[in-house]
MMTF fields as JSON, N, C-alpha, C and O atoms, coordinates in Angstrom:
{
  "mmtfVersion": "1.0.0",
  "mmtfProducer": "UNKNOWN",
  "numBonds": 319,
  "numAtoms": 320,
  "numGroups": 80,
  "numChains": 1,
  "numModels": 1,
  "chainsPerModel": [1],
  "groupsPerChain": [80],
  "chainIdList": ["A"],
  "bondAtomList": [4, 2, 8, 6, 12, 10, 16, 14, 20, 18, 24, 22, 28, 26, 32, 30, 36, 34, 40, 38, 44, 42, 48, 46, 52, 50, 56, 54, 60, 58, 64, 62, 68, 66, 72, 70, 76, 74, 80, 78, 84, 82, 88, 86, 92, 90, 96, 94, 100, 98, 104, 102, 108, 106, 112, 110, 116, 114, 120, 118, 124, 122, 128, 126, 132, 130, 136, 134, 140, 138, 144, 142, 148, 146, 152, 150, 156, 154, 160, 158, 164, 162, 168, 166, 172, 170, 176, 174, 180, 178, 184, 182, 188, 186, 192, 190, 196, 194, 200, 198, 204, 202, 208, 206, 212, 210, 216, 214, 220, 218, 224, 222, 228, 226, 232, 230, 236, 234, 240, 238, 244, 242, 248, 246, 252, 250, 256, 254, 260, 258, 264, 262, 268, 266, 272, 270, 276, 274, 280, 278, 284, 282, 288, 286, 292, 290, 296, 294, 300, 298, 304, 302, 308, 306, 312, 310, 316, 314],
  "bondOrderList": [1, 1, 1, 1, 1, 1, 1, 1, 1, 1, 1, 1, 1, 1, 1, 1, 1, 1, 1, 1, 1, 1, 1, 1, 1, 1, 1, 1, 1, 1, 1, 1, 1, 1, 1, 1, 1, 1, 1, 1, 1, 1, 1, 1, 1, 1, 1, 1, 1, 1, 1, 1, 1, 1, 1, 1, 1, 1, 1, 1, 1, 1, 1, 1, 1, 1, 1, 1, 1, 1, 1, 1, 1, 1, 1, 1, 1, 1, 1],
  "groupList": [{"groupName": "MET", "atomNameList": ["N", "CA", "C", "O"], "elementList": ["N", "C", "C", "O"], "formalChargeList": [0, 0, 0, 0], "bondAtomList": [1, 0, 2, 1, 3, 2], "bondOrderList": [1, 1, 2], "singleLetterCode": "M", "chemCompType": "L-PEPTIDE LINKING"}, {"groupName": "THR", "atomNameList": ["N", "CA", "C", "O"], "elementList": ["N", "C", "C", "O"], "formalChargeList": [0, 0, 0, 0], "bondAtomList": [1, 0, 2, 1, 3, 2], "bondOrderList": [1, 1, 2], "singleLetterCode": "T", "chemCompType": "L-PEPTIDE LINKING"}, {"groupName": "GLU", "atomNameList": ["N", "CA", "C", "O"], "elementList": ["N", "C", "C", "O"], "formalChargeList": [0, 0, 0, 0], "bondAtomList": [1, 0, 2, 1, 3, 2], "bondOrderList": [1, 1, 2], "singleLetterCode": "E", "chemCompType": "L-PEPTIDE LINKING"}, {"groupName": "ARG", "atomNameList": ["N", "CA", "C", "O"], "elementList": ["N", "C", "C", "O"], "formalChargeList": [0, 0, 0, 0], "bondAtomList": [1, 0, 2, 1, 3, 2], "bondOrderList": [1, 1, 2], "singleLetterCode": "R", "chemCompType": "L-PEPTIDE LINKING"}, {"groupName": "PRO", "atomNameList": ["N", "CA", "C", "O"], "elementList": ["N", "C", "C", "O"], "formalChargeList": [0, 0, 0, 0], "bondAtomList": [1, 0, 2, 1, 3, 2], "bondOrderList": [1, 1, 2], "singleLetterCode": "P", "chemCompType": "L-PEPTIDE LINKING"}, {"groupName": "ALA", "atomNameList": ["N", "CA", "C", "O"], "elementList": ["N", "C", "C", "O"], "formalChargeList": [0, 0, 0, 0], "bondAtomList": [1, 0, 2, 1, 3, 2], "bondOrderList": [1, 1, 2], "singleLetterCode": "A", "chemCompType": "L-PEPTIDE LINKING"}, {"groupName": "SER", "atomNameList": ["N", "CA", "C", "O"], "elementList": ["N", "C", "C", "O"], "formalChargeList": [0, 0, 0, 0], "bondAtomList": [1, 0, 2, 1, 3, 2], "bondOrderList": [1, 1, 2], "singleLetterCode": "S", "chemCompType": "L-PEPTIDE LINKING"}, {"groupName": "GLY", "atomNameList": ["N", "CA", "C", "O"], "elementList": ["N", "C", "C", "O"], "formalChargeList": [0, 0, 0, 0], "bondAtomList": [1, 0, 2, 1, 3, 2], "bondOrderList": [1, 1, 2], "singleLetterCode": "G", "chemCompType": "PEPTIDE LINKING"}, {"groupName": "LYS", "atomNameList": ["N", "CA", "C", "O"], "elementList": ["N", "C", "C", "O"], "formalChargeList": [0, 0, 0, 0], "bondAtomList": [1, 0, 2, 1, 3, 2], "bondOrderList": [1, 1, 2], "singleLetterCode": "K", "chemCompType": "L-PEPTIDE LINKING"}, {"groupName": "LEU", "atomNameList": ["N", "CA", "C", "O"], "elementList": ["N", "C", "C", "O"], "formalChargeList": [0, 0, 0, 0], "bondAtomList": [1, 0, 2, 1, 3, 2], "bondOrderList": [1, 1, 2], "singleLetterCode": "L", "chemCompType": "L-PEPTIDE LINKING"}, {"groupName": "PHE", "atomNameList": ["N", "CA", "C", "O"], "elementList": ["N", "C", "C", "O"], "formalChargeList": [0, 0, 0, 0], "bondAtomList": [1, 0, 2, 1, 3, 2], "bondOrderList": [1, 1, 2], "singleLetterCode": "F", "chemCompType": "L-PEPTIDE LINKING"}, {"groupName": "TYR", "atomNameList": ["N", "CA", "C", "O"], "elementList": ["N", "C", "C", "O"], "formalChargeList": [0, 0, 0, 0], "bondAtomList": [1, 0, 2, 1, 3, 2], "bondOrderList": [1, 1, 2], "singleLetterCode": "Y", "chemCompType": "L-PEPTIDE LINKING"}, {"groupName": "GLN", "atomNameList": ["N", "CA", "C", "O"], "elementList": ["N", "C", "C", "O"], "formalChargeList": [0, 0, 0, 0], "bondAtomList": [1, 0, 2, 1, 3, 2], "bondOrderList": [1, 1, 2], "singleLetterCode": "Q", "chemCompType": "L-PEPTIDE LINKING"}, {"groupName": "VAL", "atomNameList": ["N", "CA", "C", "O"], "elementList": ["N", "C", "C", "O"], "formalChargeList": [0, 0, 0, 0], "bondAtomList": [1, 0, 2, 1, 3, 2], "bondOrderList": [1, 1, 2], "singleLetterCode": "V", "chemCompType": "L-PEPTIDE LINKING"}, {"groupName": "TRP", "atomNameList": ["N", "CA", "C", "O"], "elementList": ["N", "C", "C", "O"], "formalChargeList": [0, 0, 0, 0], "bondAtomList": [1, 0, 2, 1, 3, 2], "bondOrderList": [1, 1, 2], "singleLetterCode": "W", "chemCompType": "L-PEPTIDE LINKING"}, {"groupName": "ILE", "atomNameList": ["N", "CA", "C", "O"], "elementList": ["N", "C", "C", "O"], "formalChargeList": [0, 0, 0, 0], "bondAtomList": [1, 0, 2, 1, 3, 2], "bondOrderList": [1, 1, 2], "singleLetterCode": "I", "chemCompType": "L-PEPTIDE LINKING"}, {"groupName": "ASP", "atomNameList": ["N", "CA", "C", "O"], "elementList": ["N", "C", "C", "O"], "formalChargeList": [0, 0, 0, 0], "bondAtomList": [1, 0, 2, 1, 3, 2], "bondOrderList": [1, 1, 2], "singleLetterCode": "D", "chemCompType": "L-PEPTIDE LINKING"}],
  "groupTypeList": [0, 1, 2, 1, 3, 1, 4, 5, 4, 6, 7, 5, 7, 8, 4, 5, 2, 7, 8, 6, 7, 3, 7, 9, 9, 3, 10, 11, 3, 12, 13, 13, 5, 2, 9, 3, 8, 13, 13, 14, 4, 1, 3, 8, 12, 9, 6, 1, 11, 10, 13, 13, 13, 9, 1, 10, 13, 13, 10, 13, 15, 5, 15, 13, 6, 13, 9, 16, 9, 5, 10, 7, 14, 5, 0, 10, 8, 15, 10, 7],
  "groupIdList": [1, 2, 3, 4, 5, 6, 7, 8, 9, 10, 11, 12, 13, 14, 15, 16, 17, 18, 19, 20, 21, 22, 23, 24, 25, 26, 27, 28, 29, 30, 31, 32, 33, 34, 35, 36, 37, 38, 39, 40, 41, 42, 43, 44, 45, 46, 47, 48, 49, 50, 51, 52, 53, 54, 55, 56, 57, 58, 59, 60, 61, 62, 63, 64, 65, 66, 67, 68, 69, 70, 71, 72, 73, 74, 75, 76, 77, 78, 79, 80],
  "secStructList": [7, 7, 7, 7, 7, 7, 7, 7, 7, 6, 6, 6, 6, 1, 7, 7, 6, 6, 7, 2, 2, 2, 2, 2, 2, 2, 2, 2, 2, 2, 2, 2, 2, 2, 2, 6, 6, 7, 7, 7, 7, 7, 2, 2, 2, 2, 2, 2, 2, 2, 2, 2, 2, 2, 2, 2, 2, 2, 2, 2, 2, 2, 2, 2, 2, 2, 2, 2, 2, 2, 2, 2, 2, 2, 2, 2, 2, 2, 7, 7],
  "xCoordList": [0.85, -0.144, 0.782, 1.671, 0.541, 1.631, 0.44, -0.739, 1.026, 0.571, 1.097, 2.311, 0.026, 0.725, 0.416, -0.556, 1.478, 1.45, 1.593, 2.31, 0.745, 0.817, 1.954, 2.184, 2.612, 3.778, 3.257, 2.129, 4.017, 3.607, 3.5, 4.174, 2.671, 2.773, 4.002, 4.465, 4.423, 6.004, 5.619, 4.588, 6.528, 6.609, 5.859, 5.764, 5.422, 4.73, 5.726, 6.87, 5.147, 5.87, 6.685, 7.281, 6.619, 7.507, 6.414, 5.317, 6.591, 5.697, 5.594, 6.623, 4.569, 4.458, 5.252, 5.629, 5.477, 6.188, 5.392, 4.175, 5.893, 5.35, 4.391, 3.67, 4.316, 3.493, 4.26, 3.702, 5.841, 6.83, 6.234, 5.937, 6.169, 6.0, 4.53, 4.51, 3.669, 2.227, 2.061, 1.328, 2.818, 2.945, 3.728, 3.492, 4.792, 5.436, 4.331, 4.01, 3.697, 2.838, 1.529, 1.005, 1.171, 0.036, 0.468, -0.172, 1.88, 2.247, 2.475, 2.135, 2.986, 3.054, 1.982, 1.99, 0.773, -0.711, -1.157, -1.664, -0.826, -1.228, -0.492, -1.031, 0.725, 1.604, 0.979, 0.808, 0.715, -0.017, -1.392, -1.69, -2.272, -3.481, -3.354, -4.211, -2.269, -2.388, -1.665, -1.804, -0.91, -0.302, -1.154, -0.944, -2.343, -3.282, -4.377, -5.213, -4.21, -5.046, -4.452, -5.02, -3.159, -2.447, -2.875, -3.041, -3.119, -3.348, -1.82, -1.084, -1.482, -0.069, -0.406, -1.454, 0.782, 0.761, 0.937, 1.66, 0.227, 0.459, 1.719, 2.64, 2.037, 3.474, 3.782, 4.923, 2.626, 2.691, 2.913, 3.58, 2.301, 2.567, 3.984, 4.603, 4.382, 5.555, 6.682, 7.664, 6.508, 7.684, 7.762, 8.771, 6.348, 6.477, 6.976, 7.673, 6.646, 7.292, 8.897, 9.698, 9.338, 10.974, 11.321, 12.046, 10.947, 11.492, 11.404, 12.433, 10.205, 10.519, 11.416, 12.031, 11.399, 12.468, 13.937, 14.704, 14.148, 15.469, 15.81, 16.794, 14.974, 15.227, 15.525, 16.537, 14.735, 14.837, 16.355, 17.05, 16.7, 18.019, 19.087, 19.981, 19.167, 20.032, 20.15, 21.251, 18.94, 18.739, 19.674, 20.441, 19.35, 19.986, 21.409, 22.154, 22.052, 23.198, 23.962, 25.044, 23.129, 23.915, 23.904, 24.795, 23.145, 23.174, 24.28, 25.131, 24.267, 25.105, 26.911, 27.873, 26.933, 27.973, 28.808, 30.033, 27.825, 28.168, 28.569, 29.586, 27.715, 27.889, 29.307, 29.996, 29.612, 31.022, 32.046, 32.969, 31.895, 32.861, 33.157, 34.302, 31.99, 32.105, 32.618, 33.214, 32.593, 32.875, 34.606, 35.446, 34.81, 36.022, 37.045, 38.133, 36.33, 37.137, 37.467, 38.612, 36.353, 36.283, 37.439, 38.377, 37.393, 38.519, 40.005, 40.992, 40.062, 41.507, 41.968, 43.15, 40.977, 41.171, 41.399, 42.163, 40.767, 40.844, 42.139, 42.873, 42.45, 43.676, 44.737, 45.706, 44.431, 45.658, 46.427, 47.255],
  "yCoordList": [-1.09, -0.13, 1.278, 1.425, 2.079, 3.461, 4.381, 4.151, 5.565, 6.9, 7.63, 7.602, 8.736, 9.802, 11.166, 11.342, 12.01, 13.091, 14.063, 14.004, 15.338, 16.425, 17.257, 17.199, 18.004, 18.625, 19.804, 20.23, 20.34, 21.536, 22.741, 22.683, 23.807, 24.862, 25.806, 25.98, 26.334, 27.148, 28.227, 28.897, 28.309, 29.233, 28.738, 29.396, 27.562, 26.847, 26.757, 26.323, 27.247, 27.024, 28.395, 28.547, 29.321, 30.567, 31.699, 31.553, 32.819, 33.834, 34.716, 34.804, 35.344, 36.312, 37.379, 37.551, 38.162, 39.39, 40.252, 40.309, 40.89, 41.829, 41.423, 42.289, 40.168, 39.688, 39.017, 38.475, 39.306, 39.015, 40.114, 39.8, 41.366, 42.316, 42.403, 42.777, 42.185, 41.813, 40.621, 40.619, 39.642, 38.506, 38.635, 37.889, 39.706, 39.977, 40.841, 40.498, 41.878, 42.667, 41.78, 42.1, 40.64, 39.808, 39.126, 38.85, 38.865, 37.777, 38.825, 38.42, 40.007, 40.956, 41.216, 41.39, 41.224, 41.819, 40.414, 40.358, 39.413, 38.081, 37.826, 37.285, 38.246, 37.997, 39.223, 38.99, 40.364, 41.397, 41.048, 41.281, 40.53, 39.736, 38.728, 38.585, 37.819, 36.742, 37.311, 36.582, 38.432, 38.866, 39.544, 39.685, 40.024, 40.645, 39.607, 39.908, 38.651, 37.531, 36.79, 35.823, 37.245, 36.601, 37.254, 38.472, 36.188, 37.056, 36.97, 35.99, 38.334, 38.579, 38.64, 39.102, 38.026, 37.752, 39.136, 39.924, 39.491, 40.379, 40.935, 40.125, 42.011, 42.108, 41.253, 40.924, 40.907, 39.846, 38.486, 37.673, 38.235, 36.841, 36.507, 35.467, 37.51, 37.453, 37.414, 36.698, 38.387, 38.173, 36.789, 36.194, 36.407, 35.038, 33.892, 32.977, 33.973, 32.782, 33.154, 32.229, 34.399, 34.753, 33.989, 33.011, 34.244, 33.852, 32.199, 31.618, 31.331, 30.351, 29.58, 28.545, 30.245, 29.916, 29.794, 28.844, 30.965, 31.385, 30.152, 29.415, 30.108, 29.111, 27.844, 27.252, 27.313, 26.037, 25.949, 24.937, 26.974, 26.947, 26.913, 26.098, 27.657, 27.678, 26.15, 25.645, 25.46, 24.394, 23.219, 22.393, 23.436, 22.402, 22.751, 21.781, 24.118, 24.168, 23.487, 22.902, 23.7, 23.232, 21.798, 21.3, 20.998, 19.509, 19.144, 18.348, 19.938, 19.565, 19.895, 19.243, 20.99, 21.235, 20.455, 20.338, 19.843, 18.797, 17.429, 16.824, 16.972, 15.801, 15.784, 14.776, 17.109, 17.315, 17.146, 16.347, 17.97, 17.621, 16.314, 15.941, 15.52, 14.299, 13.378, 12.421, 13.345, 12.746, 13.027, 12.155, 14.126, 14.723, 14.021, 13.463, 14.257, 13.504, 12.102, 11.668, 11.323, 9.914, 9.767, 9.014, 10.345, 10.045, 10.494, 9.785, 11.502, 11.67, 10.442, 10.098, 9.799, 8.699, 7.298, 6.406, 7.26, 6.059, 5.935, 4.955, 7.182, 7.186, 8.144, 8.664, 8.246, 9.084, 10.141, 10.579],
  "zCoordList": [-0.081, -0.064, -0.048, 0.79, -0.848, -1.107, -0.882, -1.151, -0.287, 0.028, -0.655, -0.853, -1.349, -2.142, -1.189, -0.454, -1.42, -0.785, -1.584, -2.583, -1.142, -2.34, -1.647, -0.439, -2.508, -1.973, -1.259, -1.505, -0.4, 0.518, -0.543, -1.572, -0.296, -1.005, -0.701, 0.426, -1.75, -1.575, -0.479, -0.533, 0.475, 1.443, 2.864, 3.9, 2.641, 3.912, 5.019, 4.884, 6.236, 7.388, 7.763, 8.829, 6.768, 6.839, 7.2, 6.663, 8.055, 8.465, 7.211, 6.54, 6.821, 5.493, 6.023, 7.183, 4.856, 5.069, 6.136, 5.96, 7.157, 7.926, 8.992, 9.488, 9.393, 10.069, 11.552, 12.506, 11.31, 12.531, 13.767, 14.919, 13.196, 13.993, 14.67, 15.843, 14.232, 14.622, 15.591, 16.58, 15.18, 16.148, 17.426, 18.376, 17.473, 18.777, 19.397, 20.535, 18.884, 19.325, 20.078, 21.145, 19.266, 20.03, 21.222, 22.237, 20.862, 22.075, 23.401, 24.512, 23.267, 24.204, 25.042, 26.261, 24.018, 24.906, 25.767, 26.888, 24.938, 25.606, 26.954, 27.92, 26.922, 28.313, 29.375, 30.572, 28.837, 29.792, 30.195, 31.367, 29.424, 29.895, 30.716, 31.588, 30.618, 31.634, 32.838, 33.82, 33.067, 34.07, 35.035, 36.24, 34.204, 35.036, 35.728, 36.58, 35.292, 35.968, 36.988, 37.495, 37.382, 38.541, 39.697, 39.763, 40.929, 42.139, 42.55, 42.431, 43.107, 43.494, 44.948, 45.399, 45.785, 47.324, 47.8, 47.191, 48.988, 49.902, 50.363, 50.252, 50.825, 51.347, 52.56, 52.887, 53.228, 54.633, 54.191, 54.83, 53.005, 52.442, 51.875, 52.101, 51.137, 50.561, 51.516, 51.322, 52.824, 53.691, 54.442, 54.82, 54.569, 55.152, 54.234, 54.67, 53.143, 52.089, 52.146, 52.018, 52.321, 52.07, 53.274, 53.088, 54.466, 55.709, 55.645, 55.99, 55.212, 55.192, 54.156, 54.411, 52.936, 51.951, 52.459, 52.304, 53.095, 53.56, 54.707, 54.63, 55.578, 56.694, 56.094, 56.469, 55.155, 54.578, 53.828, 53.911, 53.2, 52.556, 53.423, 53.193, 54.396, 55.659, 56.199, 56.415, 56.399, 56.906, 56.1, 56.594, 54.791, 53.837, 53.7, 53.555, 53.716, 53.662, 54.926, 54.867, 56.128, 57.288, 57.279, 57.967, 56.691, 56.298, 55.609, 56.006, 54.193, 53.453, 53.88, 53.475, 54.72, 55.215, 56.149, 56.112, 57.146, 58.063, 57.35, 57.688, 56.34, 55.758, 54.917, 54.762, 54.399, 53.795, 54.764, 54.608, 55.892, 56.866, 57.35, 57.608, 57.492, 58.041, 56.912, 57.406, 55.7, 54.538, 54.478, 54.251, 54.68, 54.556, 55.696, 55.556, 56.725, 58.024, 57.839, 57.971, 57.5, 57.047, 56.062, 56.322, 55.14, 53.853, 54.468, 54.271, 55.088, 55.942, 56.842, 56.873, 57.573, 58.564, 57.673, 58.042, 56.685, 55.749, 55.082, 55.212, 54.209, 53.179, 53.88, 53.326, 54.947, 55.819, 55.485, 56.283]
}
């Protein structure tokens, strides 16, 4: 069984002349419209989230630092 395909018209897949500027403008308008739909956090929520994230990051840094020191100490004990 063979299928016949019709050739694509010339210029298929290419933007028409002058449309790229209008496409960018439409994209920008859509981005602005979506940003208007966003429910932005209040200053209190933002500061709470900041403190939570900062605390978590400091906690993870402490764990990684302790593990690094422990493995480094073990390597010096093993390989002298």
